[in-house]
C-alpha positions in Angstrom: -63.7 -12.9 32.6 -64.7 -15.2 29.7 -67.2 -17.9 30.6 -66.0 -21.5 30.7 -67.4 -23.8 28.1 -66.8 -27.5 27.2 -67.4 -30.5 29.4 -66.8 -31.1 33.1 -66.8 -34.2 35.3 -69.7 -35.0 37.6 -68.1 -36.2 40.7 -69.6 -36.7 44.2 -68.3 -38.0 47.5 -70.0 -41.1 48.8 -69.9 -41.9 52.5 -70.3 -45.5 53.6 -70.3 -46.8 57.2 -68.0 -49.4 58.7 -70.1 -52.1 60.2 -67.6 -54.6 61.4 -64.0 -54.6 62.9 -62.2 -56.2 65.8 -61.3 -54.2 69.0 -57.6 -54.5 68.3 -58.1 -53.1 64.8 -60.1 -50.2 66.2 -57.4 -49.3 68.7 -54.7 -49.5 66.1 -56.6 -47.2 63.7 -57.3 -44.6 66.4 -53.7 -44.6 67.4 -52.6 -44.2 63.8 -55.0 -41.4 63.3 -53.6 -39.5 66.3 -50.0 -39.9 65.0 -51.0 -38.8 61.5 -52.6 -35.8 63.1 -49.1 -34.7 64.1 -47.9 -35.1 60.5 -50.9 -33.2 59.2 -50.4 -30.3 61.6 -46.7 -30.0 60.9 -47.2 -30.2 57.1 -49.7 -27.4 57.2 -47.3 -25.2 59.3 -44.4 -26.0 56.9 -46.2 -25.8 53.5 -48.9 -23.3 54.3 -46.7 -20.2 54.3 -46.3 -17.8 51.5 -42.8 -19.1 50.8 -44.4 -22.2 49.2 -46.7 -20.3 46.9 -47.1 -22.2 43.6 -46.4 -25.4 45.5 -46.0 -28.7 43.5 -47.7 -31.3 45.7 -45.5 -34.0 44.2 -42.4 -32.4 45.8 -43.9 -31.8 49.2 -42.7 -35.1 50.8 -39.0 -34.1 51.0 -39.9 -30.7 52.5 -41.7 -32.3 55.4 -39.4 -35.3 55.9 -36.4 -32.9 56.2 -37.5 -32.4 59.9 -40.0 -35.2 60.5 -39.4 -38.8 59.7 -41.8 -41.8 60.0 -39.5 -43.5 62.5 -40.0 -40.7 65.1 -43.8 -41.5 65.2 -43.6 -45.2 64.5 -45.5 -44.8 61.2 -45.2 -46.6 57.9 -43.6 -44.4 55.3 -46.5 -44.8 52.8 -49.2 -43.7 55.3 -47.1 -40.6 56.1 -46.4 -39.8 52.4 -50.1 -40.1 51.5 -51.0 -37.7 54.4 -48.4 -35.2 53.3 -49.7 -35.3 49.7 -53.3 -34.8 50.9 -52.2 -31.7 52.8 -50.2 -30.4 49.9 -53.2 -30.8 47.5 -55.5 -29.0 50.0 -53.0 -26.1 50.1 -52.7 -26.1 46.3 -56.4 -25.9 46.0 -56.6 -23.0 48.5 -53.9 -21.1 46.5 -55.8 -21.8 43.3 -59.0 -20.4 44.9 -57.1 -17.3 46.0 -55.7 -16.8 42.5 -59.2 -17.1 40.9 -60.6 -14.5 43.4 -57.8 -12.1 42.8 -58.1 -12.6 39.0 -61.7 -11.6 39.1 -60.8 -8.4 41.1 -58.1 -7.6 38.5 -60.7 -7.9 35.7 -63.1 -5.7 37.6 -60.5 -3.1 38.3 -58.9 -3.0 34.8 -61.7 -3.1 32.3 -61.7 -2.5 28.5 -59.4 -3.4 25.6 -56.9 -0.7 26.5 -56.1 -2.5 29.8 -55.8 -6.0 28.2 -52.0 -6.0 28.4 -52.1 -4.9 32.1 -54.6 -7.6 33.0 -52.4 -10.3 31.3 -49.3 -9.2 33.1 -50.9 -9.1 36.5 -52.6 -12.5 36.0 -49.2 -14.0 35.2 -47.5 -12.4 38.2 -50.1 -13.7 40.6 -49.1 -17.3 39.8 -45.6 -16.9 41.1 -43.9 -15.0 44.0 -43.4 -12.1 41.6 -46.6 -10.6 43.1 -44.7 -9.7 46.3 -43.0 -6.9 44.4 -46.3 -5.5 43.3 -48.1 -3.5 46.1 -51.5 -3.9 44.5 -51.3 -7.7 44.1 -49.6 -8.2 47.4 -52.5 -6.4 49.1 -55.2 -8.4 47.2 -53.5 -11.7 48.1 -53.3 -10.8 51.8 -57.0 -10.2 51.8 -57.9 -13.4 50.0 -55.3 -15.9 51.2 -55.6 -17.3 54.7 -52.8 -19.5 55.9 -54.1 -22.9 56.8 -53.7 -24.8 60.0 -54.9 -28.3 60.9 -56.2 -29.9 64.1 -57.5 -32.9 62.3 -56.5 -36.2 64.0 -59.4 -38.5 63.1 -58.6 -39.7 59.5 -56.3 -41.8 57.4 -55.8 -41.5 53.7 -55.2 -44.6 51.6 -54.2 -44.8 48.0 -55.4 -47.7 45.8 -52.2 -49.7 46.6 -52.8 -49.4 50.3 -55.9 -51.5 50.5 -57.9 -54.3 48.7 -61.7 -54.6 48.4 -63.5 -57.9 48.3 -67.3 -58.3 47.9 -69.0 -60.4 50.6 -72.7 -60.0 49.7 -74.9 -57.7 47.8 -74.2 -54.5 49.8 -71.3 -55.7 52.0 -67.6 -55.4 51.2 -64.5 -56.3 53.1 -61.5 -53.9 53.0 -58.0 -54.9 54.0 -56.1 -51.7 54.7 -52.4 -51.2 55.4 -51.5 -51.3 59.0 -48.5 -50.2 61.0 -46.8 -53.5 60.8 -45.2 -54.3 57.4 -47.1 -57.1 55.6 -50.0 -57.1 58.0 -53.3 -55.6 56.9 -56.4 -54.7 59.0 -59.7 -56.1 58.0 -62.9 -54.0 58.2 -66.4 -54.6 56.8 -68.3 -51.8 55.2 -71.9 -51.4 53.8 -71.8 -50.0 50.3 -73.9 -50.2 47.1 -70.8 -50.1 44.9 -67.3 -51.4 44.9 -64.8 -49.0 46.6 -61.8 -48.0 44.5 -59.4 -45.1 44.1 -58.2 -42.9 47.0 -60.3 -43.4 50.1 -60.4 -41.6 53.5 -61.1 -43.6 56.7 -62.7 -41.1 59.1 -63.8 -41.6 62.7 -67.0 -39.6 63.1 -67.1 -38.5 66.8 -70.7 -37.4 66.6 -72.1 -40.7 65.5 -69.7 -42.2 66.8 -68.6 -44.6 64.0 -65.9 -45.2 61.4 -66.7 -44.1 57.8 -65.2 -44.5 54.4 -65.2 -41.4 52.1 -64.4 -41.9 48.4 -65.2 -40.2 45.1 -67.7 -41.5 42.6 -67.5 -40.5 38.9 -70.9 -40.0 37.3 -69.6 -39.2 33.9 -69.4 -35.8 32.2 -71.8 -32.9 31.6 -71.7 -30.4 28.8 -71.3 -26.7 29.6 -73.0 -24.7 26.8 -71.4 -21.5 25.5 -74.7 -19.6 25.8 -76.6 -19.9 29.0 -78.8 -17.5 30.9 -77.8 -16.0 34.2 -80.0 -16.3 37.3 -79.5 -14.1 40.3 -79.9 -15.9 43.7 -80.3 -14.2 47.1 -79.9 -16.2 50.3 -82.6 -15.7 52.9 -83.9 -17.0 56.2 -87.7 -17.6 55.7 -86.7 -19.5 52.5 -83.3 -20.8 51.4 -83.0 -18.9 48.2 -85.0 -16.3 46.2 -84.1 -16.0 42.5 -84.4 -13.2 40.1 -87.4 -14.9 38.5 -89.4 -14.2 41.6 -89.5 -17.8 42.7 -88.7 -19.0 46.3 -86.7 -22.1 46.9 -86.6 -24.0 50.2 -89.7 -22.6 51.7 -90.2 -23.3 55.4 -86.5 -23.1 56.2 -87.0 -20.2 58.7 -89.7 -22.1 60.6 -87.5 -25.2 60.9 -84.4 -23.1 62.0 -86.5 -21.1 64.5 -88.1 -24.3 66.0 -84.6 -25.8 66.4 -83.2 -22.6 68.0 -86.2 -22.3 70.4 -85.9 -25.9 71.5 -82.1 -25.7 72.2 -82.6 -22.4 74.1 -85.3 -23.8 76.3 -83.4 -27.0 76.8 -80.2 -25.2 77.9 -82.2 -23.0 80.3 -83.3 -26.2 82.1 -79.9 -27.7 81.9 -78.4 -24.6 83.5 -80.7 -25.0 86.5 -79.7 -28.6 86.8 -76.0 -27.8 86.6 -76.4 -25.2 89.4 -78.3 -27.9 91.5 -75.6 -30.4 90.7 -72.8 -28.1 92.0 -74.8 -27.1 95.0 -75.3 -30.8 96.0 -71.7 -31.9 95.4 -70.7 -31.3 99.1 -74.2 -31.7 100.7 -75.4 -34.9 99.0 -72.7 -36.3 96.6 -74.8 -39.4 95.7 -77.8 -37.2 94.4 -75.3 -34.9 92.7 -73.8 -37.9 90.8 -77.3 -39.2 89.8 -78.2 -35.8 88.4 -74.9 -35.7 86.4 -75.4 -39.2 85.2 -79.1 -39.2 84.3 -79.9 -35.6 83.4 -76.8 -33.9 82.2 -75.4 -36.2 79.5 -75.3 -35.2 75.8 -76.2 -38.5 74.1 -79.8 -37.8 73.5 -79.3 -34.2 72.7 -76.5 -34.9 70.2 -78.8 -37.4 68.4 -81.6 -34.8 68.3 -79.2 -32.1 67.1 -78.0 -34.3 64.2 -81.6 -34.9 63.2 -82.3 -31.2 63.1 -79.2 -30.5 61.1 -80.1 -33.3 58.6 -83.5 -31.7 58.2 -82.1 -28.3 57.5 -79.4 -29.7 55.2 -82.1 -31.6 53.2 -84.1 -28.4 52.7 -81.1 -26.4 51.6 -79.9 -29.2 49.3 -83.3 -29.5 47.6 -83.4 -25.7 47.2 -80.0 -25.7 45.6 -81.0 -28.3 43.1 -84.2 -26.6 42.2 -82.4 -23.2 41.7 -79.7 -24.9 39.5 -82.3 -26.5 37.3 -83.4 -23.0 36.2 -80.1 -22.6 34.3 -80.0 -24.9 31.2 
């Protein structure tokens, strides 16, 4: 396939924490997230089939509302519409990724100038349901495309009209997001180094646990040169990557991962003995059994330590990815 040239946008997702909200707002948001989880799951089941190949996400709302209306869940129509659009965009992206992977296989299978017409016809068929009549394309799509399902019930998608952002101090902003009652907005306070705008995603992180705002930040464009050298990269365990230039990236990854694995293994061996003791004492000494369960078998400290280990590994892999990309001008 020909290499892409030109310019592309530099976009990243910024995550900012919610640092203030009332208890009533928290309960309403959690309830709304659970109800939107039903909408998300049903939208995936309806739109994720092969019958909606080449889906136009702008036409997805009538498809879902034909069997699920906002009144049945007590949701505002806009919140439901934004969730359906979000699901449709995710399915469209999944289909596009499948088309790209199948196109690469077509180019590898039919090489040379003599097969140019065949490649063009197959690449056109793959974009519509016409590929169902072609055994080769049908088989390739079945291997690449996996029907999506969703069990997500901890997020709400807001478009720009669904909230307002007001600056309170240098790194503190107040968001007023649309609620379930018409004309009433829920106030939340977030800590951010930039004003929030565009589509946002309010997520309840169960590991932290805390509410977070996810939004896109545009860092401008970057030029893609027509001529650029290729660098082969191999994933490893002792180091994150090893490139074709003979340089290792992310050294020490294996030691960090092994240390984390050994710690969890030893910890769980001891926890297994405590669980056995807890079950044994449930009938003999219920009070002691309850103390063991309360003081020694909770997950709060272990979850915190696990997040620290994951952050350390992610930092090493992220730095290795950046250093390997810098090799390609």
